[in-house]
C-alpha positions in Angstrom: -38.7 46.7 -38.8 -35.5 48.2 -40.4 -32.6 46.3 -41.9 -30.5 47.3 -38.8 -33.1 45.7 -36.5 -32.9 42.5 -38.5 -29.1 42.0 -37.9 -29.0 43.3 -34.4 -28.8 40.8 -31.5 -31.0 41.8 -28.7 -29.4 41.0 -25.3 -31.9 40.3 -22.5 -31.7 42.6 -19.5 -30.1 41.3 -16.3 -33.4 41.4 -14.4 -35.2 39.5 -17.1 -32.5 36.8 -17.0 -32.7 36.6 -13.2 -36.5 36.2 -13.3 -36.2 33.4 -15.9 -33.5 31.5 -13.9 -35.5 32.0 -10.7 -38.5 30.5 -12.3 -36.5 27.5 -13.6 -34.9 26.8 -10.2 -38.2 27.1 -8.6 -39.7 24.5 -10.8 -36.8 22.1 -10.2 -37.1 22.5 -6.4 -40.8 21.9 -6.7 -40.1 18.6 -8.4 -37.6 17.7 -5.7 -40.0 18.6 -2.9 -42.6 16.5 -4.6 -40.4 13.4 -4.8 -38.6 14.0 -1.5 -40.5 15.8 1.3 -38.4 18.4 3.0 -38.4 16.4 6.2 -36.7 13.5 4.5 -33.9 15.3 2.7 -31.6 15.8 5.7 -32.0 12.3 7.1 -31.3 10.8 3.7 -28.2 12.9 3.2 -26.9 12.0 6.7 -27.6 8.3 6.0 -25.5 8.4 2.8 -22.6 10.1 4.6 -22.6 7.6 7.5 -22.8 4.7 5.0 -19.7 6.1 3.2 -17.8 6.5 6.4 -18.7 3.0 7.6 -17.5 1.6 4.3 -14.1 3.3 4.4 -13.6 2.4 8.1 -14.4 -1.3 7.4 -11.9 -1.4 4.5 -9.1 0.1 6.6 -9.8 -2.2 9.6 -9.9 -5.4 7.6 -6.1 -6.2 8.0 -6.2 -5.6 11.7 -9.4 -7.6 12.3 -8.4 -10.6 10.1 -7.7 -13.6 12.4 -5.6 -15.5 9.8 -3.7 -12.7 8.0 -0.4 -13.2 6.2 1.6 -12.6 9.4 -0.3 -15.3 11.3 -0.1 -17.8 8.5 3.7 -17.3 8.0 4.4 -17.5 11.7 3.3 -21.2 11.5 6.3 -22.0 9.2 8.8 -19.2 9.8 10.6 -18.2 13.0 11.4 -14.6 14.1 14.3 -12.9 12.5 15.0 -15.8 10.2 14.9 -15.8 6.4 13.2 -18.8 4.7 12.5 -19.7 1.1 8.8 -20.3 0.3 7.7 -23.4 -1.7 6.7 -22.7 -5.3 3.0 -22.1 -5.6 0.7 -24.6 -7.3 -2.8 -24.1 -8.7 -4.2 -25.7 -5.5 -1.8 -24.5 -2.9 0.2 -21.3 -2.1 1.5 -19.9 1.1 0.7 -16.3 0.2 -2.4 -15.2 -1.8 -1.8 -14.4 -5.4 1.8 -15.7 -5.3 3.3 -15.3 -8.7 4.9 -18.5 -10.1 7.3 -16.4 -12.1 9.0 -15.4 -8.9 10.8 -17.2 -6.2 9.9 -15.7 -2.8 11.6 -15.7 0.6 10.2 -14.2 3.9 11.5 -13.1 7.2 9.2 -12.3 10.2 11.0 -9.5 12.0 10.8 -8.7 15.7 12.3 -5.3 16.7 11.4 -5.5 20.4 15.0 -6.3 21.5 17.3 -5.2 18.7 17.4 -3.8 15.2 17.4 -6.1 12.2 20.1 -6.4 9.5 18.8 -7.5 6.1 21.1 -8.6 3.4 19.9 -9.9 0.0 22.2 -10.7 -2.9 20.8 -9.6 -6.3 20.1 -12.3 -8.8 20.6 -12.1 -12.5 17.2 -10.7 -13.1 14.9 -8.4 -11.0 15.2 -8.8 -7.2 13.1 -6.8 -4.7 12.7 -6.5 -0.9 9.4 -5.2 0.5 8.5 -4.4 4.1 5.0 -4.9 5.7 3.7 -4.4 9.2 2.2 -7.4 11.0 -1.2 -6.1 9.8 -0.1 -6.3 6.2 0.4 -2.6 5.5 3.3 -1.9 3.1 5.7 0.8 4.2 8.9 0.4 2.2 10.3 -1.4 -0.9 13.7 -1.5 -2.6 15.0 -3.3 -5.7 18.4 -4.3 -7.0 18.1 -1.6 -9.7 18.5 1.0 -6.9 20.7 -0.9 -4.5 23.2 -2.6 -6.8 24.6 -6.1 -6.5 23.6 -6.5 -2.8 20.6 -5.1 -1.0 21.7 -4.3 2.5 20.0 -2.2 5.1 19.1 -1.8 8.8 15.5 -2.0 10.0 14.7 -0.2 13.3 11.8 1.1 15.3 11.5 4.8 16.1 13.3 4.5 19.5 16.2 2.5 18.0 16.7 5.0 15.2 16.5 7.9 17.6 19.2 6.3 19.8 21.8 6.3 16.9 24.8 8.5 17.8 24.5 11.9 16.3 28.1 11.9 15.1 27.7 8.6 13.2 27.9 9.1 9.5 24.9 7.4 7.8 24.5 7.8 4.0 22.6 6.0 1.4 25.8 4.8 -0.1 27.3 2.9 3.0 24.3 2.3 5.3 20.6 2.5 4.7 18.4 2.8 7.8 14.6 2.0 7.5 12.2 2.9 10.3 9.4 0.4 10.9 6.0 1.7 12.1 5.5 -1.6 14.0 7.5 -3.8 16.3 6.8 -6.9 14.2 6.2 -7.4 10.5 7.2 -9.1 7.3 10.2 -8.8 5.0 9.3 -10.2 1.6 12.1 -11.0 -1.0 11.1 -11.8 -4.6 13.4 -12.8 -7.4 12.2 -13.0 -11.0 12.9 -16.2 -12.9 12.2 -15.8 -16.7 13.3 -19.3 -17.5 12.0 -22.3 -15.7 15.3 -24.0 -16.0 16.9 -21.3 -13.8 14.7 -21.8 -10.8 17.1 -23.9 -8.8 20.0 -21.5 -9.6 18.0 -18.6 -8.3 16.8 -20.5 -5.2 20.4 -21.2 -4.3 21.3 -17.6 -4.7 18.4 -16.5 -2.4 19.5 -19.1 0.2 22.3 -16.5 1.0 19.7 -13.9 2.0 19.7 -13.2 5.7 17.8 -11.1 8.3 19.5 -11.2 11.7 19.4 -9.2 14.9 22.1 -6.5 15.1 24.8 -7.0 17.6 
């Protein structure tokens, strides 16, 4: 062997590489066939796919199938198109699940079957937000005072009511905000942050001015 042969890298030929890879894949497939007979591979794959689909469908259907969801619970204490402050949560009792005691909450159950809804929420000294949910608990819009300014004011409509707006009516984000609801009924949730416990009553009085009323 010459010095040249010692420092020369010998590259395998493509056919040799192919034969080696083919042998390796063959051995792996043989192991798979030994563990899983060929007749069971397809049924097992189909079972896994069907199980995944069933899991996803069950998660998506949970809000609709729940008999005592948030809308049903709130309808026992809140009327349609009327804003109401919620009592502060305690360790043993809360109107809504996972209700944060650092916030004061108010809710309105809207009904758009007859008329659109006008929502008006004054901003508090700290963070204030308005969130919208369908009667099945699906969130579809949210707005905070950081984007709206001193007063959060908007019109909530269904698809038909929004389509019936006059074409020549000037609607801009600055003077009128129109939100389209995917459902006829749902929840408007108002939350105001209270960093100091001593400010709770002040913030509650501010949120008492929040309204959601049917448009004339």
